N, C-alpha and C positions, 0 to 999 in steps of 0.2 A: 395701415393695419396689417396689410399682407406681409410687410417686412418683419413683423413679429411672429408670424406663424412658424417659420422654420426654426428660429432660435428656441421657441417654446417646445416644439417637438423634440429637438435635440436635447434640451435640458431634461425633459421627461424620460427620454431613452437612456440617458446617462445615469439618471437617478435609479434606474432599475439595476444598475451594476454597482451600487454602493457597497461599501465594505460592512454594512450593518444589515444584512438580509434576514435576520433572525425574527421571523414572524410566522403566523399560520400554525402549521403543525409542529414547528420547531420552537416551542415556547420556552424551552430551557435556555438559560443564558449561555453564551459561548464561554469557552475556557481559553485563557491566554496561554499560548505556547510560542515562545521565541518572539513575542511582540505581535503575533498574529492571532486573530479570533478564530478558534477552531470549534465547530459545532460539537456539543457534548455527546451527541449520538455517534459521532465518528470515533471518539475515544472510549466510549462505554458501549461496546457492541453487545447485543443480547447473547445470552448463553445458547449454544446449539441444543436442539432437541431432536427427537426422532423424526419430527415432521418438518423442521426447518433448520437450516444452517445459515449462518450469516457471515458476510465478509465486507470489508470496506476497501476503498481505493481512493487515491488522490491523483490529480493530474495538474500540470503547470505548463502553460504555453502562452505565447502572444496571440494565438488564435483560439477563440472561445470553444469552437467545436472540437478542435484537437485536444484541448484540455479535458473536455467531457469524455472524448473517446479514450484518452489515456486512463482516466479514472475508472471508466467502465471496464476496460481491459484488466486493470489491476485487481478490481473486485472479482471479476470472473475467474482470474487465475487463483485468487484466494479461495473461491468456492470449489474449483477443481482440485486444488491442493487438499482441501478437507475431505473431499469425496474419495480420492484414490492416490494420494502421494505415497511414494516409497522413499524414505530418506535414510541416510547413514551419515555418520560424522566421526571424525577422528581428531584428537587433539594431541599434539606433541609439545612437550615443554622441556627446556634445557635451563638448568640453574647452576651457577657456579658461585663460589664464595672465596674471597681472599681475606683470611683472618689475621694478617700481619699487624702486630702492634695494637691490637684492640680496635683498630679502625677498619672494621670489616666492610668490604665493598662487595655487594652482590650484583650479579648480572643475571637477568632472566630474559629468555626469549621464548615466546609461545607462538605456535601456528595452529590455526583451526581450519580444517577442510570439511565442508559440508556439501553433500550431493543430494539433490532432490529431483525427482522426475515423474512425469505422468504424460500419457498421450491418450488421445481419443476419448476424452471425458465429456459427456453430454451436460452442458450447463445452460441448455435452453429453458425456456419458461421461467426465467428468473423474475423476481419482483424487485423493483427499485423501491426501497423503503423510504429513503431520504436522498435528496440531491440538492446541492447548493453550489452556486458559482459566485465567487467574489473577485473583486479586483485586488491584486497583489502587486502594487506598484503599477507598472505598465503591462502586467501580465494578468491572465485569468488563472485562478486556482479553483479547481472543482473538487468537492468532497462528495462521495457517494457511498451509500450503504445498500447492499442487496441481500436478498434471501432466496433460498431455493429449497424445494422438497427433495431430499436426497434419495428417496426410495425409487427403485426401478430405474436407476441411472446406468448408462453404458459406461462401465469402468473397466477398461481393458488393463489387465495386469501388465506392468511395465518393469523391465529390468534394465539396468545400466548396460549399455553396449560396451564391447571391448575397447573401443576408442576412448570412451568416457573414463573407463577405469585406468587405461594407460596414461592419459593426461593427468589424472589425479595422482597416480603413483609417482609419475615424474616430478610433480610439484612437491610431493613429500620427500622424495629422494634428495632434492636440492636443499632441504632444510638442514 
């Protein structure tokens, strides 16, 4: 009888990591994305309000805790971005056309450069709305949704430093 205890415990432990963990408060069926079941709450994030902003994150690792840490970090960055991000973008496009003999050949090259930055944003006291860890092959995939009350947050104004601008300008010059 003792020989069966360890295999039963192992089987129960592994069943907790099944790829069909949709139960409890996640009653909506998953959505198939690239052959993977993704929780619907991950793809349908609630609209932000004055009292709450929402962000999601995902993490992938062969270590379950690292997968969770990555997902939480990604969601926190999303919250901070919504609180105080300063962004700019520039798109450059080059188009040429060779119209010889009615067999026009067009060439197009586009480059997009986007910069986003923020520092010292308080994202403490967040609320984890949903969290789910599934097995993705031999790896763990974590999905997380967080919310936070954005009022009275420390949002330090940030500008891009000269080094950031020089790097971006050099990238555009090489275009």
